[in-house]
C-alpha positions in Angstrom: -26.6 314.6 197.6 -27.0 314.8 201.4 -26.1 318.6 201.3 -29.0 319.3 198.8 -32.4 320.7 200.0 -35.5 318.6 199.1 -36.6 320.9 196.3 -33.1 320.8 194.8 -33.1 317.0 195.0 -36.5 317.0 193.3 -35.2 319.0 190.4 -32.3 316.6 190.1 -34.7 313.6 190.2 -36.6 315.1 187.2 -33.5 315.2 185.0 -31.8 311.9 186.1 -33.4 308.9 184.3 -31.8 306.4 186.6 -33.3 307.9 189.8 -34.5 304.9 191.8 -37.9 304.2 193.3 -36.4 304.5 196.8 -34.8 307.8 196.0 -38.1 309.1 194.6 -39.8 308.0 197.8 -37.2 309.8 200.0 -37.4 313.0 197.8 -41.1 313.1 198.1 -40.9 312.5 201.8 -38.5 315.5 202.2 -40.7 317.7 200.1 -43.9 316.8 202.0 -42.2 317.3 205.3 -40.9 320.7 204.2 -44.3 321.8 202.9 -46.0 320.7 206.1 -43.4 322.4 208.3 -43.7 325.7 206.4 -47.6 325.6 206.5 -47.8 325.6 202.7 -50.1 322.6 202.8 -52.3 320.9 205.4 -52.2 317.2 206.0 -55.9 316.9 204.8 -55.3 318.6 201.4 -51.7 317.5 200.8 -52.8 314.6 198.6 -54.3 317.0 196.0 -51.7 319.7 196.4 -48.7 317.5 195.6 -50.4 315.4 192.9 -48.3 316.7 190.1 -45.1 316.0 192.0 -46.1 312.4 192.6 -46.8 312.0 188.9 -43.4 313.3 188.0 -41.7 311.0 190.6 -43.8 308.0 189.6 -45.5 307.6 193.0 -49.0 306.3 193.7 -51.6 308.0 195.9 -51.5 305.1 198.4 -47.7 305.8 198.8 -48.5 309.4 199.8 -50.5 308.0 202.8 -47.6 305.6 203.6 -45.2 308.6 203.7 -47.6 310.7 205.6 -47.9 308.0 208.2 -44.1 307.8 208.5 -43.9 311.5 209.0 -46.6 311.3 211.7 -44.7 308.6 213.5 -41.5 310.6 213.4 -43.1 313.8 214.4 -46.7 313.5 215.6 -47.1 317.3 215.9 -46.5 317.6 212.2 -50.0 316.3 211.5 -51.7 318.1 214.3 -54.4 320.3 212.7 -54.5 322.6 215.7 -50.9 323.7 215.1 -50.4 326.6 212.7 -47.2 326.6 210.7 -45.6 329.1 208.4 -42.3 329.7 206.7 -41.7 332.6 209.1 -42.3 330.4 212.1 -39.9 327.8 210.8 -37.2 330.4 210.3 -37.8 331.8 213.8 -37.3 328.4 215.4 -34.3 327.6 213.2 -32.7 330.9 214.0 -33.1 330.3 217.8 -31.7 326.8 217.5 -28.6 328.2 215.7 -28.1 331.0 218.3 -28.5 328.5 221.1 -25.9 326.2 219.6 -23.5 329.1 219.4 -24.0 329.8 223.1 -23.4 326.2 224.1 -21.0 324.9 221.5 -17.8 325.8 223.3 -19.0 324.2 226.6 -20.2 321.0 224.9 -16.9 320.7 223.0 -15.1 320.8 226.4 -17.2 317.8 227.5 -19.7 319.7 229.6 -23.0 317.8 229.7 -25.9 319.6 228.0 -27.8 320.0 231.2 -24.9 321.8 232.9 -24.2 323.9 229.8 -27.8 325.1 229.9 -27.4 326.1 233.6 -24.2 328.1 233.0 -25.7 330.1 230.2 -29.2 330.5 231.7 -29.3 334.3 231.4 -28.2 334.4 227.8 -30.6 331.6 226.9 -33.5 333.5 228.6 -32.7 336.6 226.5 -32.7 334.5 223.3 -36.1 333.0 224.2 -37.6 336.4 224.6 -36.0 337.7 221.4 -37.3 334.9 219.3 -40.6 334.4 221.2 -39.9 330.7 222.0 -42.5 328.8 224.0 -41.7 326.0 226.5 -43.0 323.4 224.1 -40.8 324.7 221.3 -37.8 324.9 223.6 -38.3 321.2 224.7 -38.5 320.1 221.0 -35.3 322.0 220.1 -33.4 320.6 223.1 -34.5 317.1 222.3 -32.7 317.4 219.0 -29.4 318.4 220.7 -29.0 315.5 223.2 -26.8 312.5 222.7 -27.8 309.9 220.1 -28.8 307.0 222.5 -31.1 309.2 224.6 -32.8 310.5 221.5 -33.2 306.9 220.2 -34.8 305.8 223.5 -37.2 308.7 223.5 -38.1 307.9 219.9 -38.6 304.2 220.9 -40.9 305.3 223.8 -43.0 307.4 221.4 -43.2 304.5 218.9 -44.2 302.0 221.6 -47.0 304.3 222.8 -48.3 304.6 219.2 -48.0 300.8 218.8 -50.0 300.2 222.0 -52.8 302.4 220.8 -52.9 300.5 217.5 -52.9 297.2 219.3 -55.9 298.1 221.4 -57.7 299.1 218.2 -56.6 295.9 216.5 -57.9 293.7 219.5 -61.1 295.7 219.6 -61.8 295.1 215.9 -60.8 291.4 216.2 -62.9 290.2 219.1 -66.6 290.6 218.5 -69.1 288.4 216.7 -68.9 289.9 213.2 -65.1 290.6 213.2 -64.6 288.4 210.1 -66.9 290.6 208.0 -65.0 291.8 205.0 -65.2 295.5 206.0 -63.5 294.7 209.4 -60.8 292.6 207.7 -60.2 295.6 205.4 -60.1 298.1 208.3 -57.6 296.0 210.3 -55.4 295.9 207.2 -55.4 299.5 206.0 -56.0 301.3 209.2 -54.0 299.3 211.7 -51.7 296.6 210.3 -50.1 298.9 207.7 -49.2 301.4 210.4 -48.0 298.6 212.7 -45.7 297.5 210.0 -44.1 300.9 209.6 -43.7 301.5 213.4 -42.4 298.0 214.0 -39.8 298.3 211.4 -38.6 301.6 212.9 -38.4 299.9 216.3 -36.4 297.0 214.9 -34.0 299.6 213.4 -33.6 301.0 216.9 -32.8 297.5 218.2 -30.2 297.2 215.6 -28.5 300.4 216.9 -28.8 299.4 220.6 -27.6 295.8 220.0 -26.8 294.3 223.5 -27.8 297.4 225.5 -30.1 296.7 228.5 -32.8 298.9 227.1 -33.0 296.6 224.0 -34.4 293.8 226.1 -37.4 295.8 227.3 -38.1 297.3 223.9 -37.8 293.8 222.2 -40.2 292.3 224.8 -42.7 295.1 224.2 -42.5 294.7 220.4 -42.9 290.9 220.7 -46.2 291.4 222.4 -47.6 294.5 220.8 -46.7 293.6 217.2 -47.4 289.8 217.4 -49.8 290.0 214.4 -47.3 291.6 212.0 -43.9 290.4 213.3 -43.9 287.0 211.5 -44.3 288.7 208.1 -41.6 291.3 208.9 -39.1 288.7 210.2 -39.7 286.4 207.2 -39.6 289.0 204.5 -37.6 287.5 201.5 -36.8 290.8 199.9 -34.4 292.0 202.6 -30.7 291.8 201.6 -29.9 291.2 205.2 -32.6 289.6 207.4 -33.5 291.1 210.8 -32.3 287.9 212.5 -28.8 288.8 211.3 -29.0 292.5 212.2 -30.3 292.3 215.8 -28.8 290.8 218.9 -29.8 287.2 219.5 -31.4 287.9 222.9 -33.6 290.6 221.3 -34.6 288.3 218.4 -35.6 285.6 220.9 -37.9 288.1 222.7 -39.5 289.1 219.4 -40.9 285.6 219.1 -42.6 284.8 222.5 -44.4 281.5 222.6 -46.6 281.9 225.6 -47.0 285.6 226.2 -50.6 286.6 225.5 -51.6 290.1 224.9 -54.5 291.2 227.0 -56.0 294.6 226.7 -59.2 296.3 227.8 -61.7 298.8 226.7 -60.6 302.3 227.3 -57.9 304.6 225.9 -55.1 305.2 225.9 -53.5 301.9 226.6 -51.2 301.8 229.6 -48.2 299.7 230.6 -48.7 298.0 234.0 -45.2 298.9 235.2 -41.8 299.8 233.8 -41.0 296.3 232.9 -41.6 294.7 229.5 -45.3 295.0 228.9 -46.7 291.5 229.0 -50.2 292.9 229.3 -51.9 296.1 228.4 -54.5 297.2 230.9 -57.2 299.9 230.4 -59.7 300.3 233.2 -58.1 297.2 234.8 -59.9 294.6 232.8 -58.6 292.4 230.0 -60.2 292.2 226.5 -62.4 289.1 226.4 -62.2 286.6 223.5 -65.5 287.8 222.2 -66.9 291.2 222.7 -70.4 291.0 224.2 -73.2 293.4 223.4 -72.2 295.8 226.2 -68.7 296.1 224.7 -70.0 297.1 221.3 -69.8 300.8 222.3 -66.0 300.5 222.5 -65.9 299.1 219.0 -68.0 302.0 217.9 -65.7 304.5 219.6 -62.7 302.9 217.7 -64.6 303.3 214.4 -65.3 307.0 215.3 -61.6 307.5 215.9 -60.9 306.0 212.4 -63.3 308.5 210.9 -60.8 311.2 211.8 -58.0 309.5 209.7 -56.7 311.4 206.6 -56.9 308.5 204.2 -60.3 308.4 202.4 -60.4 304.6 202.2 -60.1 304.3 206.0 -62.7 307.0 206.6 -65.1 305.3 204.1 -64.6 301.8 205.5 -65.0 303.0 209.1 -68.3 304.8 208.2 -69.5 301.7 206.4 -68.7 299.5 209.4 -70.3 301.9 211.8 -73.5 301.9 209.9 -73.6 298.1 210.1 -73.1 298.1 213.8 -75.3 301.1 214.6 -77.4 302.4 211.7 -78.5 305.6 213.6 -75.0 306.6 214.5 -73.8 305.7 211.0 -76.3 308.1 209.4 -75.4 310.8 211.9 -71.7 310.5 211.0 -72.6 310.3 207.3 -74.4 313.7 207.5 -71.4 315.2 209.4 -68.9 313.9 206.8 -71.0 315.2 203.9 -70.9 318.7 205.5 -67.2 318.6 206.0 -65.8 316.4 203.2 -63.6 318.0 200.6 -64.6 317.6 197.0 -61.7 315.3 196.2 -62.7 312.7 198.8 -65.2 311.1 196.4 -65.1 307.7 198.1 -66.1 309.2 201.5 -68.8 311.3 199.8 -70.2 308.3 197.9 -70.2 306.1 200.9 -72.0 308.7 203.1 -74.5 309.4 200.3 -75.1 305.7 199.9 -75.8 305.3 203.6 -78.2 308.2 203.7 -79.6 307.1 200.4 -80.5 303.7 201.7 -83.7 305.3 203.0 -84.0 308.2 200.6 -82.9 306.2 197.5 -85.3 303.4 198.3 -88.1 305.9 199.0 -87.4 307.4 195.6 -87.6 303.9 194.0 -90.8 303.0 196.0 -94.1 303.5 194.3 -97.5 304.4 195.8 -99.3 301.1 195.8 -103.1 300.9 196.0 -104.7 297.8 197.4 -108.4 297.5 196.4 -110.5 294.9 198.1 -113.4 294.4 195.6 -116.7 292.8 196.8 -119.2 291.8 194.2 -122.1 289.4 194.9 -120.6 288.2 198.1 -117.2 287.4 196.5 -114.1 289.3 197.5 -111.1 289.9 195.3 -107.9 291.8 196.2 -106.3 293.8 193.4 -103.0 295.8 193.6 -102.1 298.8 191.4 -99.1 301.1 191.1 -100.0 303.3 188.1 -101.0 306.9 188.7 -104.7 306.4 187.5 -106.9 303.4 188.1 -110.2 303.3 186.2 -113.4 301.7 187.6 -116.6 300.8 185.7 -118.6 298.1 184.0 -116.6 298.3 180.7 -113.9 295.7 180.1 -111.5 298.6 179.3 -111.4 299.5 183.0 -108.7 298.4 185.5 -111.3 297.4 188.0 -114.3 295.8 186.3 -117.6 295.8 188.2 -120.1 293.6 186.2 -123.3 295.2 187.8 -126.1 297.1 186.1 -125.9 299.6 188.9 -122.4 300.7 187.7 -121.8 303.0 184.7 -119.5 302.0 181.9 -116.9 304.4 183.2 -117.9 305.3 186.8 -114.8 306.6 188.7 -111.0 307.1 188.7 -108.6 306.6 191.5 -105.6 309.0 191.4 -102.3 307.9 193.0 -99.5 310.3 193.8 -96.6 310.3 196.3 -98.6 311.7 199.2 -102.2 310.7 198.8 -105.0 308.9 196.9 -108.0 310.7 195.5 -111.2 309.5 193.9 -113.1 311.3 191.1 -116.7 310.5 190.4 -117.4 310.6 186.7 -120.8 311.3 185.1 -123.2 308.6 186.3 -126.8 308.5 187.5 -126.0 307.9 191.1 -122.4 309.1 191.6 -120.5 307.6 194.5 -120.9 306.9 198.2 -117.7 307.1 200.3 -118.6 305.6 203.6 -121.8 307.6 204.3 -121.0 310.6 202.2 -122.4 310.8 198.6 -120.5 312.7 195.9 -121.3 313.3 192.2 -119.1 314.9 189.5 -116.5 315.7 192.2 -113.0 314.7 193.5 -112.4 313.7 197.1 -109.3 312.8 199.1 -109.5 309.3 200.5 -108.4 307.8 203.8 -107.1 304.3 204.3 -110.0 302.0 205.0 -112.6 304.0 203.1 -115.4 302.0 201.5 -116.7 303.1 198.1 -120.1 302.1 196.9 -121.6 302.8 193.5 -125.3 302.8 194.3 -127.7 302.8 197.3 -127.0 299.0 197.5 -124.2 297.6 199.7 -122.6 295.9 196.7 -120.5 296.3 194.6 -118.1 297.9 197.1 -114.4 298.6 197.2 -112.4 299.0 200.4 -109.1 300.8 199.8 -105.7 301.0 201.5 -102.2 302.1 200.2 -98.6 302.2 201.1 -95.3 302.7 199.2 -93.8 299.5 198.0 -91.0 298.3 195.6 -92.0 298.1 192.0 -93.9 294.8 191.4 -91.8 293.9 188.4 -88.4 294.7 190.0 -85.7 292.1 189.3 -82.5 291.0 191.1 -80.5 292.2 188.1 -81.3 295.8 189.1 -79.3 295.6 192.3 -76.7 298.4 192.7 -73.4 298.3 194.5 -71.3 301.2 195.8 -67.6 301.4 195.1 -66.8 300.2 198.6 -69.2 297.3 198.2 -67.4 296.2 195.0 -64.0 296.7 196.6 -65.0 294.4 199.5 -66.2 291.8 197.0 -63.0 292.0 195.1 -61.0 291.8 198.4 -62.5 288.4 199.1 -61.6 286.8 195.7 -58.6 284.5 195.5 -57.1 286.5 192.6 -57.1 289.9 194.3 -56.7 288.9 198.0 -53.1 289.9 198.1 -53.4 293.2 196.3 -53.3 296.4 198.3 -56.9 297.6 198.6 -55.8 301.2 197.8 -54.6 299.9 194.4 -58.0 298.4 193.6 -60.1 301.5 194.3 -60.2 302.8 190.7 -60.9 299.2 189.4 -63.8 298.9 191.8 -65.2 302.3 190.8 -65.4 301.2 187.2 -66.5 297.6 187.7 -70.1 296.6 187.5 -72.3 293.8 189.0 -74.4 291.5 186.7 -76.9 288.9 187.9 -77.6 285.7 186.0 -80.4 283.2 186.7 -80.1 279.5 186.4 -79.2 278.2 182.8 -78.5 281.8 181.5 -75.4 282.0 179.3 -72.8 284.3 180.9 -70.4 284.2 178.0 -70.2 282.2 174.7 -67.4 280.5 172.9 -66.0 282.7 170.1 -66.9 286.0 171.8 -64.0 288.6 172.3 -62.3 288.3 175.7 -62.8 291.9 176.6 -63.9 291.3 180.2 -62.6 289.5 183.3 -65.4 288.1 185.4 -65.2 287.4 189.2 -67.9 285.1 190.5 -69.2 286.7 193.7 -72.2 284.4 194.4 -73.3 281.2 192.9 -71.8 278.5 190.8 -71.3 278.2 187.0 -70.4 275.5 184.5 -67.8 275.8 181.8 -69.0 273.8 178.8 -67.7 272.8 175.3 -69.4 271.1 172.4 -68.2 267.6 171.6 -70.2 266.7 168.4 -73.7 267.6 169.2 -73.4 267.2 173.0 -72.5 270.0 175.4 -70.1 268.7 177.9 -69.2 270.3 181.3 -65.4 270.5 181.6 -65.1 272.6 184.7 -67.2 274.1 187.5 -66.3 277.5 188.9 -67.4 278.5 192.4 -67.8 281.7 194.4 -64.5 283.6 194.7 -63.0 282.3 191.4 -62.4 284.1 188.1 -63.7 283.5 184.6 -62.0 284.4 181.4 -58.5 285.5 182.7 -56.7 283.3 180.1 -58.5 285.1 177.2 -57.8 288.5 178.7 -54.1 287.7 178.8 -53.8 286.1 175.4 -56.4 288.4 173.8 -57.9 285.4 172.0 -61.6 284.7 171.7 -63.3 282.7 174.4 -62.8 279.0 174.0 -65.9 277.8 176.0 -69.4 278.6 177.1 -70.0 279.6 180.7 -73.5 278.8 181.9 -75.1 279.8 185.3 -75.7 276.7 187.5 -77.1 278.2 190.7 -80.5 279.9 190.9 -78.9 283.3 191.4 -75.4 284.1 190.3 -73.7 287.4 190.8 -70.7 288.3 188.7 -68.4 291.3 189.1 -67.3 292.5 185.6 -63.9 294.2 185.0 -63.0 295.5 181.6 -59.9 293.9 180.1 -58.1 297.3 179.6 -58.6 298.2 183.3 -57.3 294.9 184.5 -54.3 295.2 182.2 -53.5 298.5 183.8 -53.6 296.9 187.3 -51.3 294.1 186.0 -48.7 296.7 184.8 -48.8 298.6 188.1 -48.9 295.8 190.6 -46.6 292.8 190.4 -48.6 291.0 193.2 -51.6 290.8 190.8 -49.4 289.1 188.2 -48.1 286.6 190.8 -51.6 285.9 192.1 -53.0 285.4 188.6 -50.2 283.0 187.7 -50.9 280.9 190.9 -54.6 281.0 190.1 -54.0 279.7 186.6 -51.6 277.0 187.8 -54.2 275.8 190.4 -56.9 275.6 187.8 -54.6 273.7 185.4 -53.8 271.2 188.1 -57.5 270.7 188.8 -58.3 270.2 185.1 -55.4 267.7 184.8 -56.7 265.8 187.8 -60.2 265.7 186.2 -58.8 264.3 182.9 -56.9 261.6 184.7 -59.9 260.7 186.8 -62.1 260.4 183.6 -59.5 258.1 182.0 -59.6 255.5 184.8 
């Protein structure tokens, strides 16, 4: 197997039914690396280009980004968009490496250190470099692959620690400001930072396993203990490891991975820098430590971090960063949304939807706003204020008019106000006098009005109408018409007890299909006997679960924000056994179709586990209520 090329292993994976998940993961990783090295795909479009291969290997889209992150950690230049790659370029470098090895092989086998071997064959190597057109950077990369194992490991550790420092600075920035607990920032810390920290930290732990008691292991372990303090407990306590890290790593290194009183301090500039060559107990940038809470003048650094996250390849990270940026700085959020819309690829629907939603907050509301005429009507010394949103407002003595002026000086149908998006005009109908707008008299004509104009219907000062207008929301708009973007719904789902442990990437399609319903107090959300074809997540409010006992409706349970409704019926596919009635004044419910939820259950074991715990908790509460009622 080790001698096969990635594409050959891929063919083998398709015909072997027992090919494991881990094997599929490694095959896909090899294929993706090869495609990137040869320039067949770019990091940005690799998700779409390799979709069919993922389907055949049984891998999810979110696993593609995990693998891409691993490849970027192992070889950062592989994801550099400024480096052009091709099959020919890869062959050129590989041919030079083989020729160089032939020049040095005999010396190295004699025990000559690589540095000395290079000096002895300097003329031959120079000729090879010219023949193959090798740059200094390419030469350094090739030589790094030819040094002894421990040196290569230490260089890799140095690269990984540098990446971990940068992630830690980002993590601290997004964790130390007033609204850091907002769902979007919790989501960003998880998908944009913690997931990468997990990958890098595990690779560093593997290096510690190789180094064991080597002196370098102490420095590396000290650095990991500080830089990965937020993810280390989860890694060290993982139950699915056949052999725990505590048994694989030297005792001294393990002790350093769990520091009690080392506190990470970082500051607001990039990149992060180690103070000296010793174990990095502090990270300093610009010489000042990160405060516990970021004050207003530190908000620009948080915004810079969000802008950096906008350059990530994963659409969920881009969309969440854009969403968060708009919350902190609406103007910059809209600017970045416009830029993303101009550069976003068609497949990045989440980024596109989020950007459009941000720009549409003004444009969409404007489209929904209606031209609203306010008419201050004065008749016989009495003033009445009327508001209209229809396109035509009729004025006259007849009761059929919108504005009724009970005066003999006014005709049955005297005038019409015309409202459109840009202006308000007034048409004088056939009447003995016509109209007087301020001091100008018109008859059988239409005139554009200005806010504050006073319209009179005879030489007398009354009746009179003073007009003004502006765009306003529809007068009869209801809370139930609120709309939520996919990211909004994902953030709501992310906060519920049932879905809190599920990978956000796995919930994207579920959020896309879900809808939000709003119920007012005493409205029935679902009835006993109805099909259990929906799972409901209570986002805001409080609802009562009731059953009929004789002729009396009895409350048997109260469900609060963050809890689920109807999960038992969805699982058993039986009709609903109780009524659910809105208790709070406004109750928002996120609705997921049963078939979509069942798909998530099949694909994610964490959801099944969370659902089971959820149901056990509810059963325990109901049992306690029954016991209490029997006392």
